C-alpha atoms as one frame of an Amber mdcrd trajectory, in Angstrom:
protein
 117.142  71.979 121.732 117.648  68.525 123.235 114.855  66.584 124.936 116.127
  67.321 128.450 116.054  71.058 127.791 112.522  70.768 126.428 111.462  68.836
 129.517 112.925  71.594 131.680 110.977  74.261 129.802 107.821  72.180 130.034
 108.224  71.817 133.802 108.541  75.586 134.095 105.212  75.953 132.321 103.565
  73.236 134.419 104.839  74.761 137.664 103.378  78.097 136.582  99.998  76.471
 135.846  99.611  74.583 139.144 100.650  77.620 141.174  97.305  79.194 140.260
  94.964  79.395 143.232  92.430  76.773 142.154  90.576  74.004 144.029  92.962
  71.379 142.737  91.831  69.125 145.599  88.614  68.500 143.625  90.716  66.302
 141.343  92.136  64.162 144.172  91.708  60.417 143.545  89.638  61.091 140.412
  89.636  59.611 136.911  89.882  62.114 134.053  89.228  61.224 130.417  90.772
  63.491 127.772  89.646  63.013 124.190  92.006  64.115 121.434  94.866  64.035
 123.941  97.447  64.214 121.129  96.399  67.779 120.412  98.433  70.780 121.511
  95.929  72.146 124.048  94.637  68.902 125.615  98.156  67.458 125.817  99.131
  70.353 128.075  96.174  69.567 130.327  97.280  65.930 130.425 100.838  66.940
 131.328  99.490  69.204 134.068  97.523  66.357 135.650 100.569  64.091 135.634
 102.631  66.914 137.148 100.024  67.276 139.916 100.492  63.580 140.657 104.278
  63.886 140.710 104.546  67.040 142.784 101.364  67.077 144.864 100.441  63.359
 145.064  96.937  63.867 143.722  96.465  60.233 142.664  94.669  61.218 139.456
  94.077  58.524 136.839  94.267  59.940 133.310  92.697  58.171 130.346  93.756
  59.478 126.936  91.183  58.709 124.246  93.094  58.957 120.968  92.583  57.748
 117.418  96.179  57.302 116.245  97.902  54.653 118.384 101.350  54.944 116.810
 101.414  58.726 117.079 100.142  58.654 120.657 102.695  56.151 121.919 105.460
  58.184 120.298 104.108  61.521 121.526 103.883  60.327 125.125 106.887  57.978
 125.034 108.491  59.935 127.881 105.663  58.674 130.122 106.013  55.018 129.189
 105.349  52.697 132.112 103.332  55.140 134.211 100.441  53.513 136.033  98.464
  56.762 136.226  98.187  57.134 132.436  96.153  54.802 130.244  94.993  54.898
 126.634  91.853  54.090 124.693  92.640  53.831 120.995  89.484  54.600 119.037
  87.613  57.266 117.118  85.524  59.406 119.483  82.604  58.840 117.095  82.556
  55.138 117.954  80.517  53.903 120.952  82.329  54.302 124.281  82.937  51.264
 126.501  79.988  50.954 128.902  82.216  49.670 131.691  84.243  52.882 131.778
  83.959  54.998 134.937  85.168  58.601 134.839  84.776  61.622 137.113  85.789
  64.357 134.671  85.716  64.534 130.867  87.734  66.965 128.765  86.472  66.780
 125.181  89.012  68.208 122.763  88.940  65.629 119.952  88.458  67.602 116.754
  90.054  68.484 113.461  91.716  71.724 114.541  93.740  72.817 111.514  92.035
  74.915 108.808  93.954  73.144 106.059  91.944  69.964 106.781  88.428  71.457
 106.948  87.882  71.429 103.188  89.641  68.064 102.783  87.570  66.239 105.417
  84.530  68.319 106.361  82.468  65.240 107.278  85.143  64.000 109.682  85.283
  67.471 111.200  81.515  67.495 111.719  81.406  63.991 113.167  83.976  64.591
 115.917  82.227  67.769 117.033  78.678  66.427 116.947  78.645  62.612 117.178
  81.751  62.563 119.391  80.279  65.166 121.733  77.054  63.193 122.103  78.984
  59.983 122.809  80.985  61.597 125.598  77.944  63.327 127.084  76.213  59.965
 127.284  79.270  58.693 129.149  79.151  61.679 131.517  75.447  61.089 132.127
  75.953  57.392 132.857  78.899  58.059 135.202  77.281  61.050 136.904  80.510
  62.921 136.156  81.573  65.867 138.284  82.700  67.984 135.343  82.646  68.095
 131.547  84.838  70.628 129.720  84.081  71.136 126.033  86.684  72.727 123.772
  84.827  74.995 121.396  86.313  77.883 119.418  86.052  81.639 119.223  85.064
  80.977 115.622  81.484  80.271 116.744  81.100  84.046 117.011  81.583  84.306
 113.242  82.199  87.598 111.451  81.874  90.152 114.219  80.984  93.798 113.648
  83.903  96.156 114.252  81.836  97.942 116.897  81.635  94.688 118.911  85.396
  94.027 119.062  86.653  92.883 121.529  83.728  90.449 121.357  81.842  89.119
 124.359  80.521  85.561 124.480  77.134  86.850 123.218  78.381  88.994 120.308
  77.459  86.630 117.494  78.144  87.493 113.867  77.530  85.807 110.539  78.731
  82.332 109.541  78.003  81.169 105.982  76.408  77.703 106.382  77.084  76.796
 102.735  80.811  77.545 102.860  82.599  74.194 103.346  85.202  75.690 105.674
  82.326  76.601 108.014  82.040  72.916 108.938  84.325  73.574 111.915  82.698
  76.694 113.366  79.152  75.541 112.617  79.630  72.097 114.168  81.311  73.611
 117.224  78.323  75.921 117.543  75.939  72.965 117.314  78.050  71.072 119.848
  77.721  73.979 122.277  73.944  73.709 121.991  74.189  69.949 122.528  76.232
  70.609 125.691  73.755  73.216 126.919  70.869  70.820 126.254  72.486  67.979
 128.237  73.286  70.414 131.042  69.672  71.569 131.167  67.906  68.230 130.745
  70.269  65.914 132.619  71.917  68.359 135.044  75.445  67.548 133.821  77.970
  70.213 134.976  79.198  71.208 131.522  81.458  74.179 130.885  82.727  75.480
 127.551  85.953  77.233 126.572  86.384  79.251 123.392  90.134  79.644 122.887
  91.607  82.408 120.781  94.897  81.658 119.012  96.949  79.620 121.496 100.663
  79.110 120.826 103.772  77.763 122.513 105.972  74.697 122.812 104.640  71.450
 121.300 102.384  73.251 118.859 102.463  71.582 115.414 104.534  73.730 113.082
 102.830  72.247 110.022  99.209  73.083 110.892  98.985  75.791 108.231  98.177
  78.692 110.554 100.051  81.984 110.439 101.860  81.759 113.784 103.106  78.228
 113.137 104.206  79.132 109.606 106.151  82.170 110.787 107.862  80.345 113.654
 108.814  77.526 111.275 110.206  80.041 108.782 112.238  81.784 111.489 113.662
  78.451 112.650 114.616  77.356 109.129 115.478  80.781 107.731 112.798  80.343
 105.061 111.059  83.220 103.270 108.022  84.695 105.026 105.010  85.652 102.937
 102.422  87.936 104.555  98.908  88.280 103.147  96.747  91.217 104.313  99.232
  91.757 107.119  97.826  95.090 108.276  94.203  94.035 107.827  93.957  90.697
 109.624  94.248  90.594 113.413  94.282  87.895 116.068  94.774  87.720 119.847
  97.673  85.431 120.744  97.705  83.672 124.127 100.652  81.649 125.442  99.928
  77.981 126.170 100.579  77.970 129.931  98.267  80.966 130.431  95.593  79.255
 128.335  95.944  75.935 130.176  95.508  77.665 133.526  92.340  79.241 132.124
  91.002  75.870 130.973  91.409  74.409 134.462  89.867  77.553 135.945  86.753
  77.050 133.834  86.633  73.310 134.573  86.916  73.794 138.343  85.184  77.147
 138.881  83.074  77.857 135.796  79.294  78.117 135.887  77.677  74.999 134.381
  76.251  75.492 130.909  78.273  78.621 130.246  80.880  79.464 127.561  84.069
  81.382 128.381  86.351  83.207 125.964  90.030  82.421 126.615  92.679  84.707
 125.190  94.347  88.049 125.704  92.896  91.522 125.540  95.287  92.841 122.898
  94.618  92.695 119.155  97.705  92.069 117.020  97.951  92.421 113.253  99.740
  89.717 111.296 102.430  92.228 110.313 102.951  93.153 113.960 103.240  89.460
 114.816 106.029  88.983 112.270 107.797  92.069 113.612 107.640  90.643 117.156
 108.990  87.266 116.021 111.878  88.869 114.167 112.787  90.994 117.188 113.577
  87.708 118.937 114.813  85.725 115.919 117.646  88.168 115.269 119.569  85.696
 113.083 116.774  85.594 110.506 117.959  87.086 107.212 115.652  85.605 104.591
 113.166  87.447 102.387 109.836  88.853 103.556 107.158  89.514 100.938 103.686
  91.030 101.094 100.461  90.615  99.132  96.723  91.126  99.524  93.863  88.661
  99.318  92.703  90.452  96.174  95.877  89.479  94.331  96.594  86.168  96.101
  94.271  83.339  95.062  95.551  80.939  97.748  93.615  82.732 100.505  90.736
  80.599 101.770  87.258  82.032 101.271  85.396  82.929 104.437  88.531  83.817
 106.368  87.776  86.081 109.341  89.654  89.377 109.238  89.544  90.534 112.861
  89.459  88.313 115.927  89.779  89.603 119.470  87.667  88.547 122.442  86.457
  90.160 125.626  87.745  87.994 128.507  85.914  89.756 131.351  83.862  86.637
 132.060  86.805  84.282 132.634  88.687  86.998 134.518  85.759  87.136 136.957
  86.774  83.589 137.972  90.186  84.903 139.069  92.247  84.189 135.926  94.178
  86.597 133.748  97.014  86.068 131.233 100.496  87.035 132.426 102.794  86.377
 129.425 103.412  89.172 126.943 103.579  88.280 123.270 107.332  88.955 123.287
 107.855  86.613 126.256 105.772  83.875 124.695 107.550  84.115 121.339 110.951
  83.874 123.032 109.891  80.786 125.004 108.420  79.181 121.886 111.514  79.753
 119.766 113.751  78.447 122.550 111.594  75.332 122.862 112.178  74.571 119.185
 115.920  75.056 119.501 116.449  78.626 118.290 119.644  79.989 119.858 118.865
  83.422 121.233
């Protein structure tokens, strides 16, 4: 799909997001800092803010705090020359410029792909702990109106079957010695850091715990099942399924998730975490079936194995993951895209001719 077609699909998503009945006026004439803005989820929030400026004249100043300058300038090249978008090129773990003034902070800078956790566990920890503290200090100094922290549903750990779908308080076991736990454990610590700053310094912090979010612009090389399967369907590569009927996830389309993130930022109760996802639990085998219903031209091989016979499976992998979203729904949000709809939009975004 050419760039113009992708832009058109993106605008459809952005229009859907801003049509949600939210107090968007709270963002009028504000400055919003987004850390990790290159990431799939925060980049959609950034695009939404720019769209609000274009369509609703909100006069929002967006500051993207990003580590990789070359990647960032390429990723946002279509916004080159905009006066409402600026960049700070630095690691979030480095001290933040004391002269900076911001009204809202969206902290999403983190190593988000499981394939990197064991390669760089210290870097993963630092962004979630040191980076969070740095940005909270900024929020405290600026007396910010809102601070949204991107956590993960993984902080709930291995949940008992009787507790699925899991509420925000249904905590299970996380092995603190397992290296891969660096992500979930540091996110959990960061949540406590956020709660502590909210309590001691009265900073209006809210927390989102996304389930598996997918859609256009997601990195197809991040090593996760959905990305791998979409990439295979696009390239007609073999699909290999491990524990397909055993492992489950809840898959939420990106525009639904982004609307939820803004709902929590603008309406959420300070100091509180909110699960963001869908209420349905989908097995990995069912996911592949849904993708292939749309990718009708796919004719490559599909193979199956179990974690007992496949030594490439990462230790500590969570089998079932599905969250109760009653809490975020009480704020007026609910997901509207079915898995089939989301898969079709995702494949079209990446150029699959349906």
